[in-house]
C-alpha positions, 0 to 999 in steps of 0.5 A, spaced: 430 548 714 426 549 706 423 542 705 427 538 700 423 534 695 428 527 696 426 527 704 421 522 702 425 517 698 431 518 702 427 516 708 423 511 705 430 507 703 433 508 710 428 503 712 431 497 708 438 498 707 444 499 711 447 504 708 445 510 704 449 514 699 448 522 698 451 524 693 451 531 689 454 538 688 458 542 693 453 547 697 447 544 695 444 542 701 446 535 702 449 536 710 443 540 711 438 535 709 441 530 712 442 532 719 434 534 719 431 527 716 436 523 721 437 527 727 438 522 731 445 520 728 451 523 730 454 527 725 461 527 723 464 531 718 471 528 715 473 536 712 475 537 719 483 534 719 483 531 726 476 527 725 479 524 718 487 523 721 483 519 725 479 515 720 484 514 716 489 511 721 485 507 725 478 506 720 476 501 725 477 504 732 473 510 727 467 507 726 467 503 734 465 510 736 459 509 731 456 502 732 448 504 731 449 509 725 452 516 724 452 521 718 459 520 715 460 527 711 464 528 705 465 521 706 470 521 699 476 523 703 477 517 707 476 512 701 479 506 706 473 507 710 468 504 705 471 497 706 470 497 713 463 499 713 462 493 710 465 488 715 460 492 720 454 492 716 455 485 715 455 482 721 450 477 725 449 484 729 448 489 725 447 496 726 439 498 728 440 504 724 443 506 717 450 510 715 448 516 712 455 518 707 454 523 703 460 525 698 461 531 692 466 527 688 461 522 683 467 517 681 470 517 687 464 515 691 461 510 686 468 507 684 468 505 693 461 502 692 462 498 686 468 495 690 465 495 697 458 496 698 454 494 692 448 491 694 449 494 701 447 501 699 443 505 695 445 512 691 441 519 691 443 525 688 441 531 691 442 538 686 440 545 688 433 547 689 428 546 684 423 551 682 418 548 686 423 548 693 423 556 691 416 556 691 415 552 698 421 558 701 416 564 698 422 566 694 421 564 686 422 570 682 416 571 677 421 572 672 424 566 668 430 570 667 431 572 674 430 564 675 436 563 670 440 568 673 440 566 680 440 559 680 439 553 685 444 553 691 440 553 698 445 559 700 443 563 696 436 564 701 441 569 706 438 576 706 443 581 701 448 575 698 448 576 690 449 570 685 453 575 682 458 575 689 456 568 691 458 564 684 465 567 683 467 565 691 464 558 688 468 557 683 475 559 687 473 555 693 470 548 690 471 547 683 479 549 683 480 545 689 477 539 688 478 539 680 487 541 683 484 534 688 484 530 682 488 533 676 495 536 676 493 542 674 500 548 673 495 553 669 489 555 672 487 561 668 487 556 662 482 552 667 477 558 668 478 559 661 476 552 659 470 553 663 467 560 661 468 556 653 463 550 656 458 555 658 459 559 652 457 553 648 451 551 652 446 546 649 450 545 643 454 538 642 461 537 646 466 538 641 472 537 644 477 538 638 473 546 638 474 546 645 481 543 647 483 548 640 479 554 643 483 554 650 490 553 648 490 545 650 490 538 648 485 534 646 485 529 652 486 534 656 480 538 654 477 530 655 480 529 663 475 536 665 470 535 662 470 528 666 472 531 672 466 537 671 461 532 669 464 528 676 463 533 680 456 536 677 458 542 673 457 540 667 451 535 665 451 532 658 445 529 654 446 524 651 443 523 643 437 518 643 438 512 640 432 511 636 434 510 628 427 515 626 433 518 621 439 514 619 443 521 619 443 522 627 448 527 631 451 522 636 455 526 640 453 528 646 450 536 648 453 540 653 449 543 660 451 545 667 447 542 672 446 550 675 443 556 670 446 560 675 453 558 675 452 558 667 451 565 668 457 567 672 461 565 668 458 569 661 459 575 665 451 576 666 451 580 672 444 581 673 438 577 670 435 583 666 441 582 662 438 576 659 433 579 655 438 581 649 443 576 652 445 571 646 445 564 649 438 566 653 434 561 649 440 556 651 440 558 658 432 557 658 433 550 655 438 549 661 433 550 666 428 545 663 433 540 663 435 541 670 427 541 673 427 535 669 432 532 672 431 535 680 424 531 678 427 524 677 432 525 682 427 527 688 423 519 685 430 516 686 430 515 679 435 516 674 432 521 668 430 518 661 431 524 658 436 525 651 435 529 645 434 528 638 437 531 632 439 530 625 445 533 620 440 537 617 439 541 623 432 538 625 431 537 632 427 535 638 431 538 645 428 533 650 425 526 649 423 522 655 421 514 655 416 513 659 412 506 660 407 510 655 411 512 650 416 517 648 414 524 651 417 530 646 419 537 649 421 543 645 424 549 649 421 556 647 425 562 652 419 566 648 413 569 653 408 569 647 406 563 641 409 563 635 407 560 629 413 556 629 414 553 636 411 546 634 415 546 628 421 542 629 415 537 633 410 536 627 417 534 623 419 529 628 412 527 630 412 524 622 418 520 624 416 517 629 409 516 630 408 520 636 401 523 637 400 530 638 398 529 645 405 527 647 408 533 644 409 539 648 413 546 648 416 549 653 415 556 654 416 563 659 409 565 659 404 564 664 398 560 660 398 553 659 393 550 654 393 545 647 393 546 640 391 541 634 400 540 634 402 539 642 400 543 648 403 549 650 406 549 657 408 553 663 415 552 666 411 551 673 406 545 670 413 542 667 413 536 673 406 535 671 407 531 665 413 528 667 
């Protein structure tokens, strides 16, 4: 198994809480991680129809078979279990080992946790491999375009499995099934078209009216689809920063994907070389930087304090991070060499905010990190060192 950066936090929390909940997209490696981290615990998959039926029909009997903790995979399939788990861990002689729950539909899990397990569980998130994890596996491409195109799903470690073959199957097998289990979608072709339209808007403010119109569905339908895709770890909505550095600010969130390989597949990109001339290359590299930020904070068990800033004249900063020492500003450029224009937006924003050049960075696709009078030019490999 490839070491996951989340493992130390997962093991630490398991020493202090009776229940650990691990969520994240399907096929991100949740089952592999918890089975490796807790080899002594029984493993139970609630995707198995027979096991699921027992858990649904007689939850007390089901949990009685695991009195000293267990790994319960895809637990959102039996939401009634959460109330019974509460009674198990609240008894005078609680289990000596934790119950480790995994699930891939975030809003179903969180709703059940808020009702039954508040204060009894930690909720962690596992996204597909980060660049550091690919590096640990010895399989990080040297070319940023290939990193973007391949994405991060662990199944791509398999020899001879191309992203061009993996992602279309993933969309059909998991995304459409998950969404159809929640929403009554009669026209799957419209939903697939909606996904592709979202991919074409990476890095842009979310405009539900435009998406709905281009897809030929109602605005309320588009809103519902975005909500489910966000909860299923397909879409990520980046909020604008709240500080009023300019009175005319964009208030809509920006649209991104949790995995750039999935976005590339939806855009019809079948190899990394296609990105060199693709109109969305800059947006996809920006998306890659965002997911690296999210994965860094996930490994710490924290919510990433990341935002964007943009006013209505087009001035913007791609990412602002709230840190204890103040705001950190990141601009993203997909070029390989330094241009004098790279820091232009940061210079304008620093003039409004008063943030010094030492806290301004341009993340680019090149291979050298070096300071300048306007801020630091930062290669992707050094990104997490400043977070």
